[in-house]
C-alpha positions as semicolon CSV with decimal commas, in nm:
position;residue;x (nm);y (nm);z (nm)
1;M;3,737;2,370;-4,123
2;K;3,370;2,333;-4,228
3;I;3,080;2,464;-4,073
4;D;2,769;2,255;-4,083
5;F;2,447;2,458;-4,151
6;S;2,259;2,157;-4,274
7;N;2,035;2,136;-3,969
8;K;1,927;2,478;-3,919
9;P;1,684;2,463;-3,655
10;A;1,943;2,288;-3,414
11;F;2,200;2,574;-3,510
12;L;1,935;2,839;-3,429
13;G;1,876;2,671;-3,113
14;W;2,219;2,685;-3,049
15;L;2,270;3,038;-3,107
16;A;1,987;3,167;-2,894
17;A;2,117;2,971;-2,641
18;V;2,447;3,170;-2,683
19;A;2,230;3,486;-2,698
20;V;2,063;3,426;-2,376
21;L;2,402;3,383;-2,184
22;S;2,532;3,691;-2,330
23;V;2,229;3,901;-2,201
24;L;2,229;3,714;-1,841
25;I;2,617;3,824;-1,853
26;G;2,552;4,201;-1,973
27;Y;2,243;4,273;-1,806
28;G;2,357;4,529;-1,484
29;G;2,665;4,316;-1,431
30;A;2,497;4,157;-1,156
31;T;2,214;3,876;-1,352
32;L;2,475;3,579;-1,302
33;P;2,635;3,650;-0,967
34;Y;2,292;3,675;-0,813
35;L;2,188;3,346;-0,968
36;F;2,556;3,219;-0,871
37;H;2,487;3,279;-0,510
38;L;2,123;3,211;-0,528
39;R;2,193;2,845;-0,698
40;V;2,083;2,664;-0,400
41;P;1,729;2,770;-0,353
42;I;1,680;2,786;-0,677
43;L;1,777;2,425;-0,771
44;S;1,611;2,335;-0,463
45;G;1,276;2,558;-0,602
46;L;1,287;2,386;-0,892
47;L;1,318;2,036;-0,782
48;L;1,024;2,100;-0,556
49;L;0,805;2,252;-0,808
50;F;0,881;1,978;-1,075
51;L;0,937;1,689;-0,829
52;P;0,571;1,545;-0,976
53;V;0,702;1,530;-1,334
54;I;1,050;1,396;-1,222
55;C;0,885;1,111;-1,045
56;L;0,549;1,026;-1,248
57;L;0,701;1,101;-1,598
58;G;1,102;1,062;-1,565
59;L;1,142;0,792;-1,301
60;P;0,804;0,604;-1,318
61;T;0,914;0,251;-1,189
62;M;1,165;0,399;-0,950
63;L;0,961;0,664;-0,794
64;G;0,612;0,650;-0,943
65;N;0,456;0,551;-0,628
66;I;0,594;0,775;-0,326
67;F;0,285;1,011;-0,394
68;A;0,016;0,732;-0,355
69;L;-0,087;0,759;0,011
70;N;-0,306;0,511;0,182
71;R;-0,425;0,718;0,496
72;W;-0,602;1,111;0,518
73;W;-0,336;1,211;0,785
74;K;-0,009;1,111;0,567
75;L;-0,189;1,342;0,263
76;A;-0,234;1,631;0,543
77;L;0,147;1,593;0,642
78;V;0,281;1,561;0,289
79;T;0,123;1,879;0,186
80;A;0,238;2,044;0,494
81;G;0,564;1,922;0,457
82;A;0,576;2,043;0,124
83;A;0,450;2,407;0,276
84;A;0,679;2,398;0,498
85;V;0,953;2,282;0,269
86;G;0,900;2,569;0,054
87;L;0,936;2,836;0,316
88;G;1,257;2,732;0,373
89;I;1,364;2,758;0,052
90;V;1,227;3,087;-0,015
91;L;1,377;3,206;0,344
92;V;1,718;3,082;0,235
93;G;1,665;3,273;-0,083
94;A;1,560;3,583;0,127
95;V;1,870;3,593;0,325
96;I;2,086;3,520;0,061
97;G;1,980;3,793;-0,211
98;A;1,847;4,062;0,054
99;N;2,222;4,070;0,184
100;A;2,434;3,992;-0,133
101;D;2,478;4,351;-0,189
102;E;2,655;4,365;0,147
103;R;2,826;4,027;0,169
104;F;2,888;4,022;-0,246
105;S;2,962;4,373;-0,352
106;L;2,651;4,323;-0,538
107;V;2,393;4,572;-0,664
108;G;2,105;4,563;-0,437
109;V;1,757;4,427;-0,562
110;D;1,443;4,582;-0,389
111;F;1,204;4,266;-0,383
112;L;1,515;4,074;-0,233
113;G;1,477;4,276;0,021
114;D;1,152;4,328;0,073
115;L;1,111;3,907;0,106
116;A;1,366;3,937;0,395
117;G;1,149;4,184;0,600
118;S;0,990;4,013;0,905
119;E;0,646;4,122;0,841
120;S;0,673;4,054;0,424
121;P;0,371;3,767;0,346
122;W;0,573;3,736;0,054
123;P;0,789;3,423;0,162
124;Y;0,462;3,223;0,307
125;V;0,294;3,322;-0,061
126;L;0,541;3,174;-0,250
127;A;0,615;2,884;-0,031
128;A;0,252;2,830;-0,098
129;L;0,290;2,839;-0,486
130;L;0,605;2,587;-0,426
131;A;0,422;2,369;-0,251
132;L;0,122;2,323;-0,468
133;P;0,231;2,085;-0,734
134;T;0,358;1,872;-0,461
135;A;-0,008;1,875;-0,237
136;F;-0,232;1,822;-0,554
137;T;0,018;1,552;-0,718
138;A;-0,042;1,345;-0,375
139;Y;-0,398;1,426;-0,370
140;W;-0,441;1,315;-0,709
141;A;-0,225;0,987;-0,681
142;S;-0,390;0,850;-0,391
143;G;-0,719;0,824;-0,569
144;P;-0,778;0,740;-0,912
145;Y;-0,412;0,683;-0,981
146;S;-0,363;0,419;-0,727
147;Q;-0,709;0,373;-0,547
148;E;-0,536;0,409;-0,239
149;M;-0,833;0,631;-0,069
150;L;-1,183;0,752;-0,138
151;S;-1,251;1,087;-0,240
152;S;-1,388;1,189;0,142
153;E;-1,054;1,059;0,276
154;R;-0,825;1,272;0,055
155;T;-1,047;1,547;0,113
156;R;-1,032;1,548;0,469
157;G;-0,649;1,499;0,406
158;A;-0,629;1,777;0,189
159;I;-0,825;2,046;0,450
160;A;-0,617;1,911;0,711
161;G;-0,283;1,941;0,536
162;A;-0,383;2,308;0,461
163;L;-0,453;2,408;0,820
164;L;-0,124;2,224;0,922
165;S;0,059;2,445;0,661
166;L;-0,120;2,754;0,842
167;A;-0,053;2,643;1,142
168;F;0,311;2,613;1,012
169;F;0,354;2,967;0,884
170;F;0,198;3,096;1,209
171;A;0,433;2,935;1,433
172;V;0,748;3,058;1,221
173;Y;0,609;3,383;1,225
174;W;0,494;3,435;1,615
175;L;0,768;3,273;1,724
176;R;1,017;3,567;1,576
177;S;0,801;3,799;1,738
178;L;0,839;3,677;2,089
179;A;0,996;3,893;2,342
180;V;1,199;3,617;2,426
181;F;1,310;3,597;2,098
182;D;1,500;3,898;2,147
183;S;1,784;3,679;2,328
184;A;1,814;3,498;2,030
185;R;1,898;3,794;1,826
186;Q;2,161;3,864;2,081
187;W;2,307;3,483;2,038
188;L;2,310;3,526;1,658
189;V;2,493;3,856;1,688
190;G;2,735;3,739;1,897
191;L;2,762;3,413;1,695
192;A;2,820;3,630;1,384
193;G;3,091;3,853;1,590
194;L;3,335;3,555;1,599
195;L;3,384;3,612;1,257
196;P;3,679;3,761;1,127
197;E;3,562;4,167;1,109
198;G;3,582;4,206;0,710
199;A;3,370;3,855;0,680
200;Q;3,077;3,994;0,916
201;S;2,956;4,201;0,586
202;G;2,546;4,046;0,522
203;Y;2,540;3,897;0,901
204;L;2,543;4,190;1,081
205;I;2,444;4,548;1,042
206;D;2,499;4,907;1,186
207;T;2,178;5,088;1,298
208;N;2,120;5,342;1,555
209;K;2,009;5,088;1,836
210;G;2,364;4,918;1,765
211;I;2,512;4,654;1,611
212;E;2,203;4,434;1,490
213;I;2,152;4,088;1,281
214;A;2,113;4,143;0,932
215;E;1,813;4,123;0,742
216;G;1,609;3,811;0,726
217;H;1,823;3,585;0,968
218;A;1,607;3,641;1,267
219;V;1,318;3,528;1,041
220;L;1,508;3,198;0,932
221;A;1,642;3,131;1,269
222;S;1,274;3,110;1,369
223;Y;1,193;2,875;1,106
224;L;1,494;2,663;1,207
225;L;1,387;2,624;1,540
226;V;1,002;2,524;1,458
227;A;1,207;2,286;1,178
228;A;1,417;2,122;1,464
229;V;1,136;2,033;1,691
230;L;0,924;1,868;1,402
231;Y;1,262;1,709;1,309
232;L;1,271;1,578;1,650
233;I;0,978;1,445;1,667
234;G;1,006;1,232;1,391
235;L;1,317;1,118;1,515
236;V;1,133;0,958;1,789
237;R;0,751;0,900;1,669
238;Y;0,848;0,670;1,368
239;R;1,141;0,526;1,451
240;P;1,119;0,193;1,296
241;P;0,949;-0,083;1,325
242;T;0,642;0,145;1,346
243;G;0,343;-0,137;1,240
244;D;0,115;-0,115;0,993
245;G;-0,028;0,226;0,896
246;R;0,183;0,465;1,089
247;Q;0,467;0,474;0,915
248;L;0,574;0,791;0,763
249;P;0,504;0,826;0,389
250;V;0,866;0,816;0,190
251;I;0,799;1,121;0,028
252;S;0,788;1,331;0,363
253;Y;1,133;1,221;0,433
254;V;1,181;1,299;0,041
255;L;1,065;1,619;0,113
256;G;1,301;1,632;0,429
257;L;1,618;1,517;0,262
258;L;1,558;1,861;0,011
259;Q;1,483;2,096;0,353
260;I;1,798;1,973;0,523
261;F;2,026;2,001;0,226
262;T;1,882;2,357;0,147
263;L;1,949;2,477;0,459
264;V;2,256;2,323;0,508
265;L;2,398;2,385;0,159
266;G;2,242;2,735;0,129
267;L;2,384;2,868;0,478
268;L;2,727;2,731;0,381
269;T;2,735;2,911;0,021
270;F;2,647;3,229;0,181
271;W;2,920;3,168;0,445
272;L;3,190;3,035;0,223
273;D;3,134;3,199;-0,116
274;F;3,268;3,532;0,066
275;Y;3,652;3,313;0,071
276;R;3,545;3,166;-0,287
277;V;3,552;2,826;-0,113
278;P;3,389;2,533;-0,316
279;V;3,117;2,457;-0,064
280;L;3,055;2,076;-0,218
281;L;3,407;2,008;-0,240
282;C;3,445;2,108;0,134
283;L;3,136;1,872;0,254
284;F;3,251;1,596;0,079
285;A;3,626;1,619;0,232
286;F;3,487;1,674;0,550
287;S;3,236;1,380;0,496
288;A;3,545;1,142;0,401
289;L;3,732;1,246;0,684
290;A;3,488;1,190;0,969
291;Y;3,403;0,838;0,799
292;Y;3,785;0,783;0,809
293;L;3,804;0,888;1,159
294;W;3,537;0,697;1,306
295;K;3,573;0,416;1,106
296;V;3,245;0,429;0,998
297;E;3,067;0,116;0,823
298;H;2,715;-0,039;0,765
299;Y;2,726;-0,394;0,914
300;Y;2,490;-0,713;1,013
301;E;2,516;-0,905;1,317
302;L;2,665;-1,236;1,369
303;K;2,534;-1,455;1,646
304;T;2,724;-1,687;1,844
305;C;2,604;-2,033;1,776
306;P;2,746;-2,334;2,002
307;T;2,646;-2,631;1,753
308;S;2,851;-2,686;1,406
309;P;2,682;-2,654;1,073
310;P;2,552;-2,970;0,896
311;A;2,795;-3,175;0,685
312;T;2,761;-3,153;0,298
313;E;2,618;-3,475;0,315
314;A;2,272;-3,335;0,519
315;L;2,171;-3,223;0,186
316;F;2,085;-3,573;0,074
317;A;1,910;-3,665;0,392
318;A;1,730;-3,354;0,377
319;V;1,610;-3,389;0,071
320;K;1,543;-3,761;0,112
321;A;1,312;-3,667;0,413
322;R;1,138;-3,356;0,230
323;L;1,018;-3,659;-0,054
324;T;0,905;-3,949;0,222
325;H;0,566;-3,905;0,155
326;Q;0,619;-3,943;-0,216
327;G;0,591;-4,332;-0,353
328;A;0,886;-4,502;-0,492
329;E;0,903;-4,303;-0,782
330;K;0,986;-3,912;-0,644
331;T;0,924;-3,583;-0,799
332;L;1,180;-3,338;-0,714
333;V;1,062;-2,957;-0,760
334;V;1,311;-2,664;-0,761
335;I;1,221;-2,318;-0,724
336;C;1,463;-2,008;-0,906
337;A;1,324;-1,672;-0,773
338;S;1,425;-1,343;-0,934
339;G;1,519;-1,020;-0,792
340;G;1,311;-0,723;-0,930
341;G;1,216;-0,523;-0,585
342;I;0,907;-0,543;-0,424
343;Q;0,783;-0,658;-0,762
344;A;0,970;-0,976;-0,739
345;A;0,876;-1,081;-0,386
346;G;0,485;-1,007;-0,471
347;W;0,524;-1,210;-0,767
348;T;0,701;-1,513;-0,592
349;T;0,472;-1,533;-0,364
350;Q;0,204;-1,500;-0,601
351;V;0,314;-1,788;-0,806
352;L;0,368;-2,044;-0,499
353;I;0,056;-2,000;-0,293
354;R;-0,122;-2,004;-0,633
355;L;0,028;-2,333;-0,721
356;Q;-0,040;-2,485;-0,358
357;Q;-0,404;-2,347;-0,409
358;R;-0,447;-2,549;-0,779
359;L;-0,243;-2,849;-0,662
360;G;-0,278;-2,875;-0,307
361;P;0,000;-2,865;-0,050
362;D;0,186;-3,208;-0,179
363;F;0,293;-2,971;-0,433
364;T;0,442;-2,731;-0,160
365;K;0,569;-3,089;-0,012
366;A;0,752;-3,174;-0,337
367;I;0,987;-2,832;-0,347
368;G;1,340;-2,934;-0,205
369;L;1,508;-2,614;-0,262
370;I;1,413;-2,230;-0,292
371;S;1,671;-2,041;-0,457
372;S;1,623;-1,691;-0,418
373;V;1,795;-1,317;-0,538
374;S;1,702;-0,978;-0,434
375;G;1,310;-0,909;-0,425
376;G;1,244;-1,285;-0,464
377;S;1,431;-1,367;-0,126
378;V;1,210;-1,115;0,064
379;G;0,909;-1,311;-0,066
380;A;1,073;-1,673;-0,012
381;L;1,133;-1,510;0,328
382;H;0,755;-1,454;0,375
383;F;0,650;-1,779;0,201
384;L;0,908;-2,028;0,426
385;D;0,804;-1,768;0,753
386;R;0,403;-1,943;0,745
387;F;0,554;-2,323;0,732
388;D;0,342;-2,536;0,939
389;D;0,573;-2,784;1,117
390;G;0,328;-3,089;1,121
391;L;0,168;-2,970;0,766
392;G;0,556;-2,919;0,599
393;A;0,394;-2,631;0,406
394;P;0,173;-2,272;0,483
395;P;-0,156;-2,370;0,581
396;H;-0,435;-2,288;0,353
397;D;-0,557;-1,994;0,626
398;K;-0,178;-1,815;0,557
399;L;-0,160;-1,839;0,205
400;A;-0,327;-1,478;0,145
401;E;-0,154;-1,357;0,451
402;I;0,160;-1,436;0,275
403;F;0,128;-1,223;-0,007
404;D;-0,029;-0,922;0,198
405;A;0,309;-0,960;0,411
406;S;0,570;-0,944;0,135
407;T;0,411;-0,685;-0,051
408;K;0,422;-0,429;0,213
409;E;0,616;-0,138;0,179
410;S;0,976;-0,087;0,371
411;L;1,053;0,274;0,197
412;G;0,948;0,482;0,492
413;A;1,166;0,262;0,714
414;T;1,438;0,331;0,436
415;G;1,342;0,698;0,446
416;W;1,379;0,724;0,842
417;G;1,756;0,583;0,804
418;L;1,831;0,811;0,555
419;V;1,682;1,142;0,697
420;Y;1,834;1,001;1,046
421;P;2,135;0,811;1,128
422;D;2,256;0,788;0,780
423;L;2,251;1,146;0,693
424;W;2,440;1,203;0,994
425;R;2,687;1,045;0,882
426;L;2,703;1,174;0,506
427;L;2,708;1,558;0,690
428;G;3,031;1,425;0,921
429;L;2,843;1,357;1,223
430;P;2,880;1,016;1,236
431;F;2,933;1,031;1,672
432;L;2,519;1,092;1,674
433;T;2,401;0,772;1,683
434;T;2,054;0,625;1,724
435;Q;1,863;0,278;1,681
436;P;1,824;0,166;1,446
437;R;2,169;0,267;1,358
438;D;2,096;0,282;0,962
439;R;1,873;0,226;0,680
440;G;1,965;-0,103;0,645
441;K;1,859;-0,208;1,005
442;A;1,565;-0,025;0,957
443;V;1,433;-0,224;0,716
444;D;1,536;-0,502;0,860
445;L;1,330;-0,437;1,146
446;D;1,027;-0,325;0,925
447;W;1,054;-0,678;0,761
448;K;1,078;-0,854;1,103
449;S;0,737;-0,669;1,216
450;H;0,548;-0,865;0,940
451;L;0,695;-1,218;1,035
452;N;0,508;-1,446;1,213
453;K;0,833;-1,587;1,356
454;P;1,062;-1,247;1,373
455;Q;1,325;-1,450;1,544
456;S;1,403;-1,741;1,304
457;T;1,760;-1,773;1,197
458;L;1,971;-1,959;0,935
459;R;2,079;-2,261;1,210
460;G;1,726;-2,202;1,371
461;W;1,602;-2,362;1,037
462;V;1,839;-2,656;0,995
463;D;1,611;-2,893;1,210
464;P;1,286;-2,861;1,034
465;V;1,493;-2,877;0,689
466;L;1,666;-3,200;0,820
467;R;1,323;-3,356;0,943
468;G;1,185;-3,247;0,583
469;K;0,921;-3,011;0,748
470;M;1,050;-2,712;0,486
471;P;1,234;-2,694;0,178
472;I;1,636;-2,585;0,217
473;P;1,636;-2,219;0,119
474;V;1,944;-2,074;-0,011
475;F;1,961;-1,627;0,002
476;N;2,186;-1,544;-0,262
477;A;2,432;-1,221;-0,254
478;T;2,691;-1,115;-0,370
479;I;3,067;-1,053;-0,202
480;V;3,173;-0,713;-0,298
481;E;3,560;-0,771;-0,283
482;D;3,595;-1,002;-0,578
483;G;3,229;-1,044;-0,732
484;R;3,159;-1,402;-0,621
485;R;2,862;-1,533;-0,524
486;Y;2,789;-1,542;-0,181
487;S;2,508;-1,828;-0,048
488;L;2,315;-1,756;0,300
489;S;2,163;-2,086;0,345
490;P;2,082;-2,319;0,665
491;M;2,256;-2,596;0,507
492;S;2,630;-2,661;0,373
493;F;2,704;-2,714;-0,021
494;G;3,044;-2,761;-0,017
495;L;3,127;-2,489;-0,254
496;K;3,498;-2,440;-0,376
497;P;3,656;-2,087;-0,340
498;V;3,632;-2,038;-0,705
499;E;3,262;-2,131;-0,722
500;G;3,153;-1,903;-0,467
501;V;3,127;-1,847;-0,049
502;E;2,867;-1,982;0,158
503;F;2,770;-1,872;0,504
504;N;2,830;-2,198;0,701
505;G;3,183;-2,224;0,542
506;L;3,268;-1,858;0,612
507;Y;3,128;-1,834;0,992
508;P;3,094;-2,192;1,117
509;G;3,045;-2,052;1,492
510;C;2,808;-1,815;1,400
511;D;2,414;-1,784;1,286
512;I;2,211;-1,495;1,131
513;D;1,844;-1,383;1,141
514;A;1,642;-1,517;0,814
515;S;1,549;-1,125;0,758
516;T;1,894;-1,046;0,762
517;A;2,032;-1,313;0,570
518;A;1,703;-1,200;0,332
519;L;1,841;-0,820;0,340
520;L;2,163;-0,892;0,236
521;S;2,069;-1,058;-0,084
522;A;1,795;-0,795;-0,129
523;T;2,080;-0,526;-0,095
524;F;1,896;-0,288;-0,364
525;P;2,148;-0,026;-0,512
526;Y;2,154;0,296;-0,272
527;V;1,813;0,213;-0,117
528;T;1,969;0,003;0,159
529;P;2,362;-0,010;0,203
530;V;2,673;-0,263;0,090
531;T;2,741;-0,421;0,472
532;R;2,979;-0,606;0,589
533;N;2,954;-0,858;0,875
534;S;2,996;-0,699;1,260
535;R;3,344;-0,775;1,427
536;Q;3,183;-0,964;1,715
537;P;3,242;-1,241;1,727
538;P;3,567;-1,150;1,739
539;N;3,821;-1,297;1,467
540;Q;3,582;-1,349;1,208
541;K;3,665;-1,298;0,823
542;I;3,533;-0,946;0,720
543;F;3,335;-0,939;0,370
544;H;3,117;-0,672;0,196
545;V;2,807;-0,770;0,063
546;A;2,594;-0,650;-0,208
547;D;2,253;-0,750;-0,397
548;G;2,250;-1,106;-0,558
549;G;2,154;-0,978;-0,841
550;Y;2,485;-0,853;-0,959
551;F;2,615;-1,218;-0,958
552;D;2,309;-1,384;-1,072
553;N;1,945;-1,209;-1,092
554;Y;1,773;-1,563;-1,082
555;G;1,915;-1,791;-0,878
556;I;1,998;-2,054;-1,105
557;V;2,310;-2,100;-1,062
558;A;2,273;-2,230;-0,680
559;A;1,978;-2,417;-0,790
560;I;2,226;-2,636;-1,044
561;D;2,458;-2,709;-0,806
562;F;2,221;-2,823;-0,610
563;L;2,081;-3,045;-0,842
564;E;2,405;-3,155;-0,957
565;K;2,499;-3,295;-0,630
566;I;2,168;-3,432;-0,528
567;L;2,133;-3,632;-0,873
568;E;2,491;-3,738;-0,879
569;H;2,416;-3,884;-0,514
570;D;2,080;-4,047;-0,613
571;Q;2,152;-4,177;-0,963
572;G;1,813;-4,200;-1,075
573;R;1,741;-4,447;-0,793
574;S;1,458;-4,276;-0,663
575;I;1,416;-3,911;-0,829
576;K;1,271;-4,008;-1,140
577;N;1,120;-3,661;-1,208
578;V;1,286;-3,298;-1,190
579;L;1,046;-2,989;-1,204
580;F;1,289;-2,674;-1,268
581;V;1,061;-2,371;-1,202
582;Q;1,156;-2,032;-1,271
583;I;0,945;-1,708;-1,139
584;R;1,061;-1,404;-1,295
585;A;0,974;-1,135;-1,190
586;F;0,964;-0,933;-1,545
587;P;0,770;-0,965;-1,846
588;D;0,960;-1,163;-2,115
589;E;1,130;-0,928;-2,367
590;A;1,171;-1,002;-2,736
591;P;1,516;-0,897;-2,861
592;L;1,546;-0,566;-2,995
593;Q;1,538;-0,498;-3,387
594;T;1,647;-0,135;-3,347
595;A;1,729;0,158;-3,068
596;K;1,433;0,276;-2,935
597;D;1,549;0,599;-2,942
598;Q;1,806;0,717;-3,206
599;R;1,860;1,080;-3,076
600;V;2,082;0,988;-2,781
601;G;2,437;1,048;-2,896
602;W;2,513;1,291;-2,600
603;K;2,399;1,017;-2,351
604;M;2,559;0,767;-2,532
605;A;2,893;0,948;-2,531
606;L;2,851;1,012;-2,166
607;F;2,733;0,705;-2,038
608;G;2,749;0,459;-2,341
609;P;3,007;0,244;-2,146
610;I;2,782;0,173;-1,817
611;F;2,485;0,099;-1,994
612;T;2,681;-0,142;-2,168
613;I;2,824;-0,303;-1,895
614;L;2,481;-0,319;-1,712
615;D;2,297;-0,475;-2,016
616;A;2,575;-0,700;-2,111
617;R;2,551;-0,859;-1,744
618;N;2,185;-0,890;-1,774
619;S;2,217;-1,110;-2,121
620;T;2,535;-1,269;-2,010
621;Q;2,335;-1,401;-1,679
622;G;1,996;-1,505;-1,923
623;Q;2,232;-1,690;-2,168
624;R;2,478;-1,862;-1,919
625;N;2,136;-1,992;-1,730
626;Y;2,004;-2,107;-2,019
627;D;2,278;-2,293;-2,142
628;D;2,339;-2,470;-1,785
629;V;1,999;-2,582;-1,741
630;Q;2,010;-2,720;-2,073
631;D;2,342;-2,905;-2,012
632;L;2,157;-3,036;-1,702
633;I;1,882;-3,161;-1,877
634;K;2,102;-3,343;-2,162
635;K;2,311;-3,505;-1,883
636;W;2,087;-3,649;-1,729
637;Q;1,832;-3,766;-2,012
638;G;1,702;-4,105;-2,002
639;M;1,772;-4,173;-1,662
640;V;1,585;-3,839;-1,485
641;D;1,339;-3,657;-1,663
642;I;1,388;-3,276;-1,590
643;Q;1,150;-3,016;-1,726
644;D;1,244;-2,666;-1,722
645;F;0,954;-2,403;-1,667
646;K;0,967;-2,032;-1,672
647;I;0,694;-1,815;-1,517
648;S;0,710;-1,450;-1,631
649;F;0,522;-1,225;-1,491
650;P;0,265;-1,098;-1,810
651;K;0,278;-0,728;-1,938
652;S;0,036;-0,490;-1,756
653;K;-0,004;-0,111;-1,731
654;F;0,135;-0,104;-1,384
655;F;0,163;0,285;-1,438
656;E;-0,084;0,537;-1,597
657;V;-0,055;0,920;-1,555
658;S;-0,396;1,065;-1,754
659;L;-0,466;1,402;-1,703
660;S;-0,809;1,566;-1,888
661;Y;-1,043;1,858;-1,879
662;N;-1,369;1,894;-1,999
663;G;-1,324;1,605;-2,235
664;K;-1,007;1,685;-2,411
665;Q;-0,665;1,504;-2,322
666;F;-0,378;1,678;-2,183
667;L;-0,171;1,375;-2,086
668;N;-0,139;1,001;-2,128
669;Q;0,134;0,823;-2,057
670;V;0,113;0,426;-1,988
671;Q;0,403;0,233;-1,844
672;N;0,411;-0,133;-1,853
673;K;0,692;-0,211;-1,680
674;P;0,620;-0,327;-1,286
675;P;0,811;-0,086;-1,029
676;L;1,147;-0,167;-0,912
677;S;1,115;0,052;-0,573
678;W;1,006;-0,148;-0,246
679;M;0,650;0,010;-0,272
680;L;0,333;-0,095;-0,439
681;T;-0,035;0,075;-0,502
682;K;-0,360;-0,164;-0,405
683;K;-0,414;-0,109;-0,778
684;Q;-0,044;-0,260;-0,844
685;C;-0,080;-0,531;-0,601
686;E;-0,405;-0,641;-0,765
687;L;-0,238;-0,642;-1,106
688;I;-0,016;-0,890;-0,956
689;K;-0,262;-1,111;-0,889
690;Q;-0,457;-1,065;-1,204
691;G;-0,135;-1,159;-1,358
692;W;-0,150;-1,520;-1,274
693;L;-0,523;-1,532;-1,410
694;E;-0,367;-1,414;-1,738
695;L;-0,112;-1,668;-1,731
696;L;-0,448;-1,925;-1,709
697;K;-0,584;-1,762;-1,948
698;H;-0,319;-1,911;-2,255
699;A;-0,420;-2,232;-2,126
700;D;-0,566;-2,373;-2,514
701;Q;-0,272;-2,180;-2,680
702;G;-0,031;-2,387;-2,483
703;F;0,175;-2,050;-2,436
704;S;0,161;-2,033;-2,016
705;D;0,477;-2,228;-1,884
706;A;0,230;-2,167;-1,558
707;V;-0,028;-2,417;-1,721
708;K;0,240;-2,657;-1,870
709;L;0,383;-2,697;-1,490
710;I;0,019;-2,772;-1,371
711;D;-0,046;-3,012;-1,627
712;A;0,316;-3,201;-1,600
713;W;0,240;-3,221;-1,184
714;E;-0,120;-3,346;-1,248
715;A;0,039;-3,617;-1,500
716;L;0,283;-3,706;-1,244
717;Q;0,026;-3,787;-1,001
718;S;-0,222;-3,993;-1,238
719;K;0,074;-4,217;-1,288
720;R;0,115;-4,297;-0,911
């Protein structure tokens, strides 16, 4: 054996960690046991304290926008919510720490005993300190970072938040001092008395007045009562859909989850650590058992449809009707809208409405198919929702509305579903139900609230598609059980089982809401749940559905299949030109020349196989799609002119965290990657709009496929 001393700093750091651990073990023999029993409030306190750092610097694309608030009252609620969570963390820690000497036979710590005292001001002071980073970050991020609010509005929100925090603190302090609360104390004594006599330590104490509840429990009970009232108000007041401006910000739900898990896990550890029972293992087992016994599933609704779906041959009639307004030599436009969260939804609609503004409704009327995935499906949904039946395209005065609707954030609805119905399931209480039934349905209702025609269904779109009044939509999803693609469309494509599964083939007597079809395509991991179809109508096949990006994040496969069928049928008789338009939500990246960070040995040892699977999936899809498109072009060369255009979003400064004081820069972090979450700030919406203008700037250099597409369409129009 040989010891490597070559990296002295690393070796010294390792020795320092061992030394610190040794000191903690040796110091009075109680430091580590206290840290162990207080693990939940300590970890929760650190999460609350460093939540801004985690979101803005650690995971900006996923969580960087959750602090950006667009109403002063939302800032007030977030400020007060952070203070409330901080107080809950401190009170749970006080109860555990003050009674650890009795319950776990540890040496008492005077400060923890004082912290749990009924008259102690320290819990409120510490709660305010824990809440300060979140409150300040929400104040800052709602201004220069996102341009969501003016300074006057933020100041108003901050003052209101401070007053609400004080009101919450006072309610907790006042409630436990009421005479009526004495009855609650006796109820707590009776509840603790149900425990075996040896396990009552830490809950009950013997005083001159008799058996009483131990220190800190009464104050915590007062806190729980106030928090429960606010929790029930949130259940009713902010139930989706809430409409524009009235949705609770998602950061409030993040704070709510932190509060609930601190209370649940903290109180469980105080109870079960006495028995040496692993808390998380018990909670997971209880939750899994409840899921099994109540047969809990997330599902989407099927509707009975009296008519049969259109035959595959109807595809040809639909395309013919769509292109009737053109001359003898027709140009077919096929759109592929990629996934990528709300960024993809915004970029998809921005490209489509900008093309119509530039080229006129005739261009939109030439679109025969929109094959979309994930966020692109959300954009396609809002684009198709505004179609005018007479025009065959969205009216000019609806174009701006399309972009605004597609970029409305839905994380608030997701948060509501997580904190209420889905949390009840996770905690083993699936018999508690509400409407919407889960976060998936909450998001569906939220999307419907921004649609002009919220009751639109796939089968309801059959008639306008067959009359050529709208293009054929395909919302691409993935079947969980075997990984095949799942095509949701009003039309039938005649897919073979090895090619994939289509809605009309699985459920010929059923229909589905258009918003639900888009949601199935956009089942963003963990934001919305993997879901299956309902059991009504009865005797339907059961499949679970996930995001379409797992199979093909670009919508190319469905578009190629469509073109193959259409061109085989037409044989160049009328369709002479095809404009194949790929709308990509993210900037093009050149292949890596070397690893960006070479000091990731530990991370690669643990997660390297997962990283490989995810990245190989992306590169495999990209290469497969490129080859398929090129093969299609070559196959029809000389008969049909197929031109491929890839309109990718240009690089922009989507996240910029900059802090300075007296002219000195302390922090400046810039992130060019668009957000993957379902929330955009006003500043980022403007960046998406500017992205299109940025593409047009390259007209003289010939770099932009957007410019090439415009030139190609105008050239074809001039030949008519």
